[in-house]
Backbone as numpy.savetxt, mean C-alpha at the origin, in Angstrom:
# Nx Ny Nz CAx CAy CAz Cx Cy Cz
3.66 33.08 8.75 2.68 32.02 8.61 3.35 30.82 7.95
3.32 29.68 8.62 3.94 28.49 8.06 2.86 27.53 7.56
3.19 26.84 6.51 2.27 25.89 5.93 2.85 24.50 6.16
2.06 23.65 6.76 2.49 22.28 7.00 2.08 21.43 5.80
3.08 20.76 5.23 2.79 19.90 4.09 2.61 18.48 4.58
1.64 17.82 4.01 1.39 16.44 4.34 2.39 15.57 3.58
3.03 14.67 4.28 4.00 13.79 3.64 3.26 12.68 2.89
3.54 12.58 1.62 2.92 11.55 0.80 3.82 10.32 0.81
3.26 9.23 1.29 4.03 8.00 1.34 3.85 7.26 0.02
4.93 6.70 -0.45 4.89 5.94 -1.70 5.26 4.49 -1.42
4.75 3.58 -2.23 5.15 2.19 -2.04 6.61 1.97 -2.41
7.27 1.12 -1.64 8.64 0.74 -1.98 8.60 -0.14 -3.23
9.72 -0.25 -3.93 9.76 -1.15 -5.09 9.46 -2.59 -4.68
9.06 -3.38 -5.63 8.74 -4.78 -5.39 9.97 -5.50 -4.82
9.81 -6.26 -3.73 10.94 -6.96 -3.15 11.41 -8.15 -3.99
10.63 -8.55 -4.97 10.98 -9.71 -5.78 11.64 -9.35 -7.11
11.07 -8.34 -7.80 11.62 -7.99 -9.11 12.23 -6.60 -9.15
12.01 -5.79 -8.12 12.57 -4.45 -8.06 11.80 -3.39 -8.82
10.68 -3.75 -9.41 9.88 -2.80 -10.19 9.25 -1.75 -9.28
9.10 -0.55 -9.82 8.40 0.50 -9.08 6.95 0.63 -9.56
6.50 -0.31 -10.36 5.12 -0.32 -10.86 4.22 -1.03 -9.85
4.12 -0.44 -8.66 3.35 -1.01 -7.57 2.12 -0.14 -7.34
0.95 -0.75 -7.28 -0.30 -0.01 -7.14 -1.20 -0.64 -6.09
-2.09 0.19 -5.52 -3.09 -0.36 -4.60 -4.16 -1.06 -5.43
-4.76 -2.05 -4.82 -5.79 -2.82 -5.51 -6.92 -3.11 -4.54
-8.15 -2.83 -4.97 -9.31 -3.19 -4.16 -9.40 -4.69 -4.12
-9.54 -5.26 -2.95 -9.60 -6.72 -2.83 -11.05 -7.17 -2.73
-11.68 -6.94 -1.62 -13.12 -7.22 -1.49 -13.64 -6.65 -0.19
-14.90 -6.28 -0.18 -15.58 -5.79 1.01 -14.82 -4.68 1.74
-14.25 -3.74 1.00 -13.57 -2.61 1.61 -12.13 -2.86 2.01
-11.57 -3.98 1.60 -10.17 -4.27 1.91 -9.30 -4.03 0.68
-8.03 -3.73 0.94 -7.09 -3.41 -0.13 -5.77 -4.14 0.10
-5.02 -4.27 -0.97 -3.63 -4.72 -0.89 -2.85 -4.00 -1.98
-1.54 -4.21 -1.99 -0.70 -3.64 -3.04 -0.20 -4.77 -3.90
-0.08 -4.50 -5.20 0.34 -5.51 -6.15 1.38 -4.92 -7.10
2.35 -5.74 -7.46 3.36 -5.34 -8.45 2.79 -5.64 -9.82
2.71 -4.64 -10.66 2.13 -4.82 -12.00 3.08 -5.56 -12.95
4.35 -5.70 -12.55 5.31 -6.39 -13.42 5.32 -7.90 -13.16
5.49 -8.29 -11.87 5.60 -9.73 -11.57 4.39 -10.29 -10.84
3.40 -9.43 -10.55 2.14 -9.81 -9.90 2.29 -10.25 -8.44
3.40 -9.88 -7.79 3.54 -10.15 -6.36 2.49 -9.34 -5.62
1.90 -9.94 -4.59 0.85 -9.26 -3.84 1.25 -9.11 -2.39
0.91 -7.97 -1.82 1.12 -7.73 -0.41 -0.07 -8.21 0.39
0.04 -8.15 1.72 -1.06 -8.59 2.56 -2.31 -7.73 2.39
-3.44 -8.36 2.53 -4.73 -7.67 2.44 -5.01 -6.99 3.77
-5.52 -5.75 3.72 -5.82 -5.02 4.94 -7.16 -4.31 4.80
-7.96 -4.37 5.90 -9.20 -3.61 5.96 -9.25 -2.90 7.31
-9.44 -1.60 7.28 -9.53 -0.81 8.50 -10.82 -1.15 9.25
-10.73 -1.16 10.57 -11.92 -1.45 11.38 -13.03 -0.45 11.13
-12.64 0.78 10.80 -13.63 1.83 10.56 -14.37 1.64 9.23
-13.80 0.83 8.35 -14.40 0.63 7.04 -14.07 1.74 6.06
-13.22 2.67 6.48 -12.82 3.81 5.65 -11.82 3.36 4.59
-12.12 3.63 3.31 -11.23 3.21 2.22 -9.84 3.81 2.35
-9.74 5.10 2.69 -8.44 5.75 2.80 -7.59 5.09 3.88
-8.20 4.74 5.01 -7.48 4.08 6.10 -7.07 2.67 5.69
-7.89 1.99 4.92 -7.54 0.65 4.45 -6.37 0.70 3.48
-6.37 1.68 2.58 -5.26 1.82 1.63 -3.97 2.15 2.37
-4.06 3.03 3.36 -2.88 3.40 4.15 -2.33 2.18 4.90
-3.21 1.39 5.47 -2.79 0.18 6.19 -2.14 -0.83 5.26
-2.70 -0.98 4.07 -2.11 -1.90 3.09 -0.73 -1.41 2.66
-0.58 -0.10 2.51 0.71 0.48 2.13 1.75 0.23 3.22
1.36 0.42 4.47 2.28 0.18 5.58 2.77 -1.26 5.56
1.89 -2.19 5.30 2.27 -3.60 5.26 3.13 -3.93 4.04
2.84 -3.32 2.90 3.67 -3.54 1.71 5.09 -3.04 1.95
5.19 -1.88 2.58 6.51 -1.26 2.78 7.32 -1.93 3.89
6.71 -2.76 4.70 7.43 -3.42 5.78 8.38 -4.47 5.18
9.63 -4.42 5.60 10.64 -5.37 5.12 11.35 -6.01 6.31
11.67 -7.28 6.16 12.44 -7.96 7.20 13.88 -7.47 7.14
14.48 -7.31 8.28 15.89 -6.86 8.32 16.83 -8.02 8.45
């Protein structure tokens, strides 16, 4: 019997100051973004079409973790 573990995604460090003190933040009306608690840099705001908070947080995390190459 095998157990499948869910992969927990974490926010990447802040692209501006390098801090790992990055947290999700409720923005408004069910939308979320990620913010660096050290330098206050903010990621893009995201709200899932379904209105589901978990999906909105996941979408905001995906956008925070996206980096230009």
